[in-house]
C-alpha positions as CSV (number, residue, x, y, z in Angstrom):
1,M,0.3,-2.9,-1.5
2,K,1.6,-0.2,1.7
3,P,3.9,-0.2,10.6
4,P,2.0,-3.3,9.7
5,V,-1.6,-3.3,10.5
6,A,-2.4,-5.8,13.1
7,V,-3.6,-9.1,11.8
8,E,-5.3,-10.3,14.9
9,L,-8.8,-11.7,14.6
10,G,-10.8,-8.8,13.2
11,A,-7.8,-6.8,12.1
12,A,-6.5,-6.1,8.6
13,A,-3.9,-8.2,6.9
14,P,-0.9,-6.5,5.5
15,R,-1.6,-4.5,2.5
16,V,0.7,-2.8,0.4
17,R,4.2,-2.1,1.8
18,A,4.9,-0.8,5.3
19,A,5.1,2.8,4.5
20,P,3.5,5.4,6.8
21,G,0.4,7.3,5.8
22,R,-0.8,4.9,3.1
23,L,-4.1,3.1,2.4
24,V,-4.9,1.8,5.8
25,P,-7.6,2.3,8.4
26,G,-6.8,5.6,10.0
27,L,-3.8,7.5,8.7
28,V,-0.9,5.0,9.3
29,P,-0.5,2.2,6.8
30,G,0.1,-0.6,8.9
31,L,1.1,-2.8,6.7
32,A,3.3,-1.8,6.4
33,L,2.3,-4.3,5.0
34,G,5.7,-4.0,3.9
35,L,3.1,-3.7,1.6
36,L,3.5,-1.9,-2.5
37,A,4.1,-1.0,-5.9
38,L,2.9,-3.7,-8.1
39,A,2.1,-3.1,-11.7
40,V,0.5,-5.6,-14.0
41,C,2.7,-6.4,-17.0
42,V,1.0,-7.0,-20.3
43,P,2.3,-10.2,-21.9
44,A,4.7,-9.5,-24.7
45,F,2.8,-11.5,-27.2
46,T,-0.4,-9.4,-26.7
47,Q,1.2,-6.0,-26.5
48,G,0.0,-4.9,-30.0
49,T,-3.7,-6.0,-29.6
50,P,-6.5,-3.5,-28.9
51,V,-7.4,-5.3,-25.7
52,A,-3.8,-5.2,-24.5
53,R,-3.5,-1.5,-25.3
54,T,-6.7,-0.9,-23.3
55,L,-5.3,-2.9,-20.3
56,A,-2.1,-0.8,-20.5
57,Q,-4.2,2.3,-20.4
58,V,-6.2,1.0,-17.4
59,N,-2.9,0.4,-15.5
60,Q,-1.7,3.9,-16.4
61,A,-5.0,5.3,-15.0
62,L,-4.7,3.2,-11.9
63,Q,-1.2,4.5,-11.2
64,A,-2.3,8.1,-11.8
65,G,-5.2,7.7,-9.4
66,E,-7.8,8.1,-12.1
67,A,-10.2,5.6,-10.8
68,D,-13.2,6.6,-12.8
69,K,-11.2,6.5,-16.0
70,A,-9.8,3.1,-15.2
71,L,-13.2,1.6,-14.5
72,G,-14.6,3.1,-17.6
73,L,-11.9,1.6,-19.7
74,I,-12.5,-1.8,-18.1
75,S,-16.2,-1.6,-18.8
76,S,-15.4,-1.1,-22.5
77,L,-13.5,-4.4,-22.8
78,P,-15.2,-7.2,-24.6
79,E,-16.3,-10.1,-22.5
80,G,-14.0,-13.1,-22.4
81,G,-10.7,-13.2,-24.2
82,A,-7.2,-14.2,-23.1
83,Q,-6.7,-11.1,-20.9
84,I,-9.8,-11.4,-18.8
85,A,-7.9,-12.5,-15.7
86,E,-5.6,-9.4,-16.0
87,A,-8.7,-7.2,-16.4
88,Q,-10.2,-8.7,-13.2
89,N,-6.9,-8.1,-11.3
90,L,-6.8,-4.5,-12.4
91,E,-10.4,-3.9,-11.4
92,C,-9.6,-5.5,-8.0
93,R,-6.8,-3.1,-7.5
94,V,-8.9,-0.1,-8.5
95,R,-11.7,-1.1,-6.1
96,Y,-9.0,-1.6,-3.5
97,T,-7.8,2.0,-3.8
98,L,-11.4,3.1,-3.5
99,Q,-11.7,1.0,-0.3
100,Q,-14.5,-1.1,-1.8
101,W,-13.3,-4.3,-0.2
102,D,-16.2,-6.6,-1.1
103,A,-16.0,-5.7,-4.8
104,A,-12.2,-6.0,-4.7
105,V,-12.4,-9.5,-3.2
106,G,-14.9,-10.5,-5.9
107,N,-12.7,-9.3,-8.7
108,C,-9.5,-10.8,-7.3
109,E,-11.3,-14.1,-6.8
110,Q,-12.3,-14.1,-10.4
111,A,-8.7,-13.4,-11.4
112,V,-7.4,-16.3,-9.4
113,R,-10.1,-18.6,-10.7
114,L,-9.1,-17.7,-14.3
115,D,-5.4,-17.8,-13.8
116,G,-4.5,-19.7,-10.6
117,Q,-0.8,-19.8,-11.5
118,N,-0.3,-16.0,-11.2
119,S,1.5,-15.1,-8.0
120,N,0.3,-11.5,-8.0
121,D,-3.3,-12.5,-8.4
122,H,-3.1,-14.5,-5.2
123,L,-1.2,-11.7,-3.5
124,W,-3.9,-9.1,-4.3
125,L,-6.7,-11.5,-3.3
126,G,-4.9,-11.9,0.1
127,R,-4.7,-8.2,0.5
128,A,-8.3,-7.6,-0.3
129,L,-9.4,-10.4,2.0
130,G,-7.3,-8.9,4.8
131,E,-9.0,-5.5,4.5
132,K,-12.4,-7.2,4.5
133,A,-11.4,-9.1,7.6
134,D,-10.5,-5.9,9.3
135,R,-14.1,-4.8,9.2
136,A,-15.7,-8.2,9.9
137,S,-17.1,-9.8,13.0
138,F,-14.9,-11.9,15.1
139,M,-15.9,-15.3,13.7
140,T,-15.9,-14.0,10.1
141,A,-12.5,-12.4,10.6
142,F,-11.2,-15.8,11.9
143,S,-12.3,-17.5,8.7
144,L,-11.0,-14.7,6.5
145,G,-7.7,-14.6,8.3
146,K,-7.0,-18.2,7.3
147,R,-7.9,-17.4,3.7
148,V,-5.5,-14.5,3.8
149,R,-2.6,-16.8,4.9
150,V,-3.5,-19.3,2.1
151,E,-3.4,-16.7,-0.6
152,F,-0.2,-15.1,0.6
153,E,1.5,-18.5,0.9
154,A,0.2,-19.4,-2.6
155,A,1.7,-16.2,-4.0
156,V,5.1,-17.1,-2.5
157,K,4.9,-20.7,-3.6
158,L,4.2,-19.6,-7.2
159,D,7.1,-17.1,-7.2
160,S,9.7,-17.4,-4.5
161,H,11.3,-14.1,-5.7
162,N,8.1,-12.0,-5.4
163,A,9.4,-9.5,-2.8
164,E,6.0,-8.0,-2.3
165,A,4.5,-11.4,-1.5
166,L,7.3,-12.4,0.8
167,S,7.0,-9.1,2.7
168,D,3.3,-9.4,3.1
169,V,3.4,-13.0,4.3
170,G,6.1,-12.1,6.7
171,D,4.0,-9.3,8.1
172,F,1.1,-11.7,8.4
173,Y,3.1,-14.3,10.3
174,K,4.4,-11.5,12.6
175,E,1.0,-10.2,13.4
176,A,-1.4,-13.1,13.2
177,P,-2.1,-15.4,16.1
178,G,-1.0,-19.0,15.9
179,V,-4.6,-20.2,15.5
180,V,-4.7,-18.8,12.0
181,G,-1.1,-19.7,11.1
182,G,0.9,-16.9,12.5
183,G,4.2,-17.1,14.3
184,M,7.4,-15.0,14.9
185,D,9.5,-18.0,13.9
186,K,7.8,-18.1,10.5
187,A,8.3,-14.4,10.1
188,E,12.0,-14.7,10.8
189,A,12.3,-17.5,8.2
190,I,10.7,-15.2,5.6
191,A,13.2,-12.5,6.4
192,G,15.9,-15.0,5.6
193,Q,14.3,-15.7,2.2
194,L,14.1,-11.9,1.6
195,D,17.8,-11.5,2.2
196,T,18.6,-12.8,-1.3
197,V,15.6,-11.2,-3.0
198,D,15.3,-7.7,-1.5
199,A,17.8,-6.9,1.3
200,A,16.1,-3.6,2.2
201,R,12.7,-5.4,2.7
202,A,14.5,-8.1,4.7
203,H,15.8,-5.4,7.1
204,Q,12.4,-3.7,7.3
205,L,10.7,-7.0,8.2
206,R,13.3,-7.7,10.9
207,A,12.8,-4.2,12.2
208,R,9.1,-4.8,12.6
209,I,9.7,-8.2,14.3
210,A,12.1,-6.5,16.7
211,E,9.6,-3.7,17.4
212,A,6.8,-6.2,18.1
213,R,9.2,-7.8,20.7
214,K,9.8,-4.3,22.1
215,D,13.5,-4.6,21.2
216,F,13.6,-1.0,20.0
217,A,17.3,-0.7,19.7
218,T,17.4,-3.6,17.2
219,A,14.4,-2.3,15.4
220,E,16.1,1.1,14.9
221,R,19.3,-0.5,13.7
222,E,17.4,-2.7,11.2
223,F,15.4,0.3,9.9
224,K,18.7,2.1,9.3
225,Q,20.1,-0.9,7.6
226,A,17.1,-0.9,5.2
227,I,18.0,2.7,4.3
228,A,21.6,1.8,3.7
229,T,20.8,-1.0,1.4
230,A,17.8,0.5,-0.5
231,A,18.2,1.6,-4.1
232,H,15.7,4.4,-3.5
233,P,16.0,5.2,0.3
234,A,13.5,8.1,0.5
235,D,10.6,5.9,1.4
236,D,12.7,3.9,4.0
237,W,13.5,7.2,5.7
238,T,9.8,7.9,6.1
239,T,9.4,4.4,7.6
240,L,12.1,5.3,10.1
241,A,10.4,8.6,10.8
242,S,7.2,6.7,11.5
243,F,9.1,4.5,14.0
244,Y,10.3,7.7,15.8
245,R,6.7,8.9,15.9
246,R,5.7,5.8,17.7
247,R,8.6,6.3,20.1
248,Q,7.8,10.0,20.5
249,R,11.3,10.9,19.4
250,W,10.4,14.2,17.8
251,Q,13.8,15.6,16.9
252,D,14.8,12.3,15.3
253,L,11.5,12.3,13.4
254,D,12.1,15.8,12.0
255,S,15.6,14.7,10.9
256,A,14.3,11.6,9.2
257,I,11.6,13.5,7.4
258,H,14.3,16.0,6.2
259,N,16.4,13.1,4.9
260,S,13.4,11.6,3.2
261,V,12.6,14.8,1.4
262,S,16.3,15.3,0.4
263,A,16.5,11.7,-0.9
264,A,13.3,12.2,-2.9
265,E,14.6,15.4,-4.5
266,K,17.7,13.5,-5.7
267,D,15.7,10.7,-7.1
268,K,14.3,11.2,-10.6
269,H,11.3,9.0,-9.6
270,P,10.6,9.8,-5.9
271,G,7.4,7.8,-6.1
272,V,5.3,8.0,-2.9
273,A,8.0,9.2,-0.6
274,L,6.6,12.7,-0.5
275,Y,3.1,11.4,0.2
276,D,4.5,9.2,3.0
277,A,6.5,12.0,4.6
278,A,3.3,14.1,4.6
279,G,1.5,11.2,6.2
280,V,4.0,10.9,9.0
281,L,3.8,14.6,9.7
282,T,0.0,14.5,9.8
283,E,0.0,11.5,12.1
284,S,2.4,13.3,14.4
285,K,0.3,16.5,14.3
286,R,3.5,18.4,13.2
287,D,4.0,21.1,10.6
288,P,0.8,20.9,8.6
289,A,2.1,23.5,6.2
290,L,5.1,21.3,5.3
291,A,2.8,18.3,5.0
292,A,0.5,20.2,2.6
293,K,3.5,21.3,0.5
294,L,4.7,17.7,0.2
295,L,1.3,16.5,-1.0
296,E,1.2,19.3,-3.5
297,E,4.6,18.3,-4.8
298,Y,3.5,14.6,-5.0
299,L,0.4,15.6,-7.0
300,A,2.5,17.7,-9.3
301,A,5.0,15.0,-10.0
302,N,4.9,12.4,-12.7
303,S,5.6,9.4,-10.4
304,K,2.3,8.9,-8.8
305,S,1.3,5.4,-7.8
306,E,-1.6,3.2,-6.8
307,E,0.1,2.9,-3.4
308,A,-0.9,6.5,-2.8
309,P,-3.9,7.3,-5.0
310,A,-4.1,10.8,-6.2
311,F,-7.7,11.2,-5.1
312,E,-6.7,10.2,-1.6
313,A,-3.8,12.7,-1.7
314,H,-6.2,15.5,-2.7
315,L,-8.5,14.5,0.2
316,R,-5.6,14.6,2.7
317,L,-4.6,17.9,1.3
318,A,-8.1,19.1,1.8
319,G,-7.9,18.2,5.5
320,L,-4.7,20.0,5.9
321,K,-5.9,23.1,4.1
322,K,-9.0,23.1,6.3
323,Q,-6.7,22.9,9.3
324,L,-4.7,25.8,8.0
325,G,-7.8,27.9,7.6
326,D,-8.0,27.7,3.8
327,A,-11.7,26.7,3.4
328,A,-11.8,27.5,-0.3
329,G,-8.6,25.5,-0.9
330,A,-10.1,22.6,1.0
331,Q,-13.2,22.7,-1.2
332,R,-11.1,22.7,-4.4
333,E,-9.2,19.6,-3.2
334,V,-12.3,17.7,-2.4
335,A,-13.7,18.5,-5.8
336,A,-10.4,17.4,-7.4
337,A,-10.7,14.1,-5.5
338,L,-14.2,13.5,-6.7
339,Q,-13.3,14.4,-10.2
340,L,-10.9,11.4,-10.2
341,A,-13.2,9.1,-8.2
342,H,-16.8,10.3,-8.1
343,D,-18.0,7.8,-5.6
344,Y,-15.0,7.8,-3.2
345,K,-17.0,7.7,0.1
346,P,-14.4,9.5,2.3
347,A,-14.5,12.4,-0.1
348,L,-18.3,12.4,-0.3
349,D,-18.4,12.4,3.5
350,F,-15.8,15.1,4.0
351,K,-17.0,18.0,6.2
352,L,-15.9,21.3,4.7
């Protein structure tokens, strides 16, 4: 899921939630994709079956960033069966974390084909198509962009309370040109829908709309309102810090990072807030030692997420250790990344 990445022709559609430093081209997750933490839930009536238990193990491996383990478990599943759509969705999401966009699209297409009434299947297909569009030629991106919109809209139609889907379609409307169905008026309408579903996400979307209009005072106010209304505000603090980075307000950025880390320490499940804070510092070229410390704390915690894959965290930590002059430490982190995901191309291409 996850600052929204531009969804112009040839740009990526929103991914997973709009948190800084996540899975996006470059270091900043654009999508902000007000984009993610979506976990597939195993239907209650199948929880005791061997296949259901395997699927639960796949999801656990996905959240832990154990891509090789997740794919191995999926390959062990029998063909067919009632849970095949769920297995396809899970494989799509594993491929997504590995940045294998074509494969992710193929798996999510299969999931939608098998279970067209599942909101999250349409959401993840839209996300995968968006990433594929980001790397496509102009005309191909044009076609893919329209498909992204269709899938996001289908996700919302199937579940009007799917906060992730609402956030993603809102970001798409904000970024996409009208020719593929974008529009600020549509984005504002989605923010209105989000008010009763997830107030913090509604404020985040309004902040991104205001920033796109260069109304920076309103954007800052909305980002702060998101913090005030969020149940777990650590991540929202890093989003505000990322806003300050784009405005080059360095003291405010440092303060927001401090508040993010403090909020994460108070939260029993800080999730990816530490990873995001490290991402903002890295993007800002500030305090690499602190960024490395935060990544180490994220990797040591028990609240890792597919939004910030552990193998990607190891690779980012490798880059920071290399910058800090710790070549041996960088080598260990690259090895740790490849142990979790042996064919993760950025790790294979990393220059020690």
